[in-house]
C-alpha positions, 0 to 999 in steps of 0.5 A: 500500500502507498504512503500518502500525505493529505495537506488540508483537513477540511471536508475534501482532505478528511474525505480522502483520508477516510477512504484511503485509510479504510483501503489500507494506505498509510495516510498522514493528514496535515493541517496548519491548525489543530481541531476543532477549528472554525472556517468562515463560510455560509454554513449551508450543507446542501442535500447533495452534501448530506448525500456525499457524507454518507460515503463516510458513514455519516447519516442525518441521524448522526448529525442530529445525535453528534452535532452540538449545533445544527438547523434542519432545512425544509424550505429553499427560498429564492428571491430578488430583493424586495421584488419577487420571491418563491419558497419551495418545500422539500422532504429531502434532508438538508442542514445548515451547520456551523463549520466549527461543528461540521468539520469536526465530525468529518475530522473525527471520522477520518482519524477513526478510520486510521489517519495520522494527524500532523499540525504543519503549515505547507505553502504553495509549491513548497512540496520539495523544500519541505521534503514531502515529495521524497517522503510520500508516494502521493501528495493530495492537495486539499488546502482549500481556496488558498491553493486554488484560484480565487474567483469570488468573495463572501462576507458572513456574520452571525446574528442571535435572535430569540426563538419566539421572535421567529416563525416555524418557517424561518427556523427551517428556511434557507434564503437566497436573495439576488441583489443588483447591488451585488452584481448580476450573479451576486446574492445575499443569504439568511440561513438558520444554523443553530435552532436547538435553543432559546437563542437561534443563531443565523448566518447572514452574508453576501457573495460577489464574483470578482469579475463583477466586484471590480466594477462595483467600486466599493469595499466588501464590508460596505457591500454587506452593510448596504445589503442589510440596509436595503433588503427588507427581510434582512431589516426585519430580522435585524430589528429582532437581533439580540446580539451579533458578531462583526462580519468576516470576509472569506474567498471562494475558488469556484469552477473554471474551464479547462481545469487541471487537477493533477501535477505529477505526484500532486493531486488537487481536490476540493477548493484547491481544484476549484470545485466550488459550484460557480452559481451558488458558491457551495463547495462541500458536496464536491469537496467530499466527493472529490475525496472519494474519487481521488481515493478511487484513482489511487486504489486503481493505479500502479504508479504515480503517473497513472494515478494522476491520469486516472484522477484527471479522468475521474474529475472530468467524468464526475464533475466537469460537465455539471460545473461547465453547465453552471458556468454557462448558466452564469454567463446566461444570467448576464442580464439582470432581468433573468433572475426575476424571470427565473423566480416568476417561472418558479411561481407559475410552474411547480415542476420548474420550482422543484427543479430549480430549488433542487438544483440549488440544493445540488440534487438536480444537474444544471443541464436538467434545469436548462431542459426544464426551462425550455419546455 
């Protein structure tokens, strides 16, 4: 069996570590921080993400049993700020979970599978100097967005609200608000992330794509404040806030065309491979699944060169088509009225509403959404 270093212990790295250790490999999981550790994020765990972590033996009942904070999601809300909106119910399992809690669950599963953990910083293109290339048969780069190509910026804040001040729908609804002030593809969100106690924690934030942000000529924190001031749903919520944390900025590495995910002995997964959804900014599902498939590439290959070739093939087979479709939809939405039209169609056609909501949740491929809109 191979000696493998996985650099980065987020969802992608822990997934790869779990599957490789289960396969009998000698796996060292390396991260610059010890656990538990926080990750600035929107905290949305989509339906597809819930399905993907089942490959690691983690199921919804495990989340409800083991997670100290979580919010089951039963409604997906899409809207254009202060204009038009639609909320679609779903019986499929989705959650919002603070990444401090979620990442710890995956980390513990990887360690239980047999991974050894090492706290160490590994900088980009520093494999040789730190001796990793000589010490390991394969290096899996799972360092996240710092190793990928940044294509978007997001801002997150936690708000605390009394449970009695929120409706039952609000306690189980993930809201996305398209907002012209954030660019054509930018949006704000309101997600409940901890609903077990009298004080409910909500994740409120905005995301903007760099190609559009460069034309906005405004500080990212100001973008967040501007969204809060102008969005009616956010304003109503703000009036009920008991306490709030200051907003924090984090980058995203969304999909790009012509992506190469292997370089000799180094295999890139998760955000390091720019696998984040180009429309929603959701990256956990593809991160976890990339860990599963990169383990397949290692297990089916005899040499590092063949491993690299197989991982590139599996990436193209399992990820590229849907990511490319997402990029095409993103380009198609260059006209601001498209967001309004999409939600109008959802309100008129129950099938379109379900298809679009489940596409946002990662269940329905983007190609199928495009087909449903044609008919």
